[in-house]
Residue, then its C-alpha position, 0 to 999 in steps of 0.5 A: x300168912x304175911x301179906x304185902x301191905x296192910x291198911x291200919x285198923x284205925x278206930x272209928x273210921x274203917x268200917x267195912x266199907x271203907x275197908x272193901x274201898x282199900x281192898x278194890x285199890x290195892x291194900x292186901x289185907x285190912x283189919x276191924x280195929x279195937x274189938x273190946x274183949x269183954x263186950x265180946x265176952x258178954x255177947x255182943x259179937x255185933x262189935x266185929x263189923x265183918x263182911x263174908x266178901x272182905x278178904x284177908x281179913x284181921x281183927x284186933x282184940x283190945x282189954x287187959x285180961x289175959x283170959x277174957x282176950x283167949x276167951x273173946x278171940x275162940x267166940x269170935x273164931x268160931x261165929x266169923x270162920x271166914x276171918x284170916x288173923x286175929x291181933x291184940x293191940x298194946x299200940x293205942x295211945x289214946x287215953x279214953x282205951x289206956x284209962x281202960x288199961x287197954x292198947x298201949x299201957x299193956x307195954x308196962x306188962x309184959x308177962x301180961x302180952x305174953x299171958x295174952x298171946x298164949x292164950x289166943x294161940x290156944x283158942x284160934x287155930x288162925x295167924x296171931x299178931x300184936x301190934x304195940x309201941x317203941x317201948x320208950x328206946x331201941x334196947x327195950x322195944x328189941x327186949x320186949x320184941x324177944x320176949x313175945x317171940x317166945x309166944x309163937x306168935x306170928x307177926x309183930x306190928x311196929x308203929x315206930x313212935x312211943x305212945x307218948x308221941x300219939x302221932x307228933x313227929x317222925x316215926x322212928x324207921x332205924x329203931x323197927x329195922x333194928x328190931x327186925x334185924x333182931x327177931x327172927x319172926x316178920x316183922x310190919x313196919x308201920x308210920x308216916x308211909x304215905x305211898x305203896x313205892x315207898x312202903x315196898x321201899x322200906x321192905x326191899x331196903x330191909x328195914x321190914x318184912x311188910x308194911x301198913x298204911x294209917x292216916x294217910x289211908x283215910x285220905x286217899x285210899x288208892x294209895x295202895x295202888x300208887x294212885x290218888x284222886x288228882x281232881x275234884x271229880x276223882x275225889x267225889x267218884x271214891x266218896x260215891x264208891x265207897x258209899x255204893x259198897x256201903x249200899x250193898x249191905x245196909x245204909x251207911x250213918x251220916x256220921x261215917x259218910x261226914x268223916x269221909x267225906x272231909x278225909x277224901x275232899x282234903x286239898x279242895x280249896x274249900x274244903x274248910x268251908x264245906x266241912x261247916x256246912x256238913x256239921x248240919x247234915x241229916x242224910x246222906x242225900x244232904x251230904x252229897x247234895x252239900x258237896x255238889x251245890x259248893x261244887x257249882x258254887x266253887x267251878 
């Protein structure tokens, strides 16, 4: 099953409450980010922070040992049968992920990626995909994708930047279109999408079969409905909605609420001043009180 719009698995940001918030506002599918395969095999299943109420939910596995990756998927599939799809991360450019041999470091080992995907397909009865970045240039990226198709995976998520680029420069959507025209499985395009209409435009123009949004959704979860919070009150409402969703299951952490507040309130004139204040907050209530105080002082 290929969905129309995906929320990208954003490490240390897209927790269950944020995923549910994005789905309330139109995201068709979401994904748990960067679940360490070795940790799962060692019994740390709690890192798969999933709720049964989530729909079309995937889990993104990171690692560099095909057997361990396959075993981790098997464990997760048995313990969390409501998950809809599994993804292998071969695109994260962070040094923390790459230094351990996972993420974009896997692009140097196409056979290992293929082996890992084959293990995943053997162990789970759910769609399997891989998330990659541009491998040097168009030629090598197309070659890699054609090799990965042989594993009979269900789709490829392609971010239009090289690992070296990180999130700088522009995503190469012409390369994404070239890959899409060369392989016979769905391509989910990722990079620089800031609205539903833009993502749909890429699909309609043949660049990809579906699209994934990451950084733009961090400050505007409403983009999946082609909307955005216009006023300060709209932005606060989004934050309160996030907190409300979280509290249905557990008390949200200061870290998570702080990061959402900083992103949701970006663009507000006094956002920089608020950011400094929030760094000292000790509780969620204190964060909300600080925001209310700043709003009163800056009408």
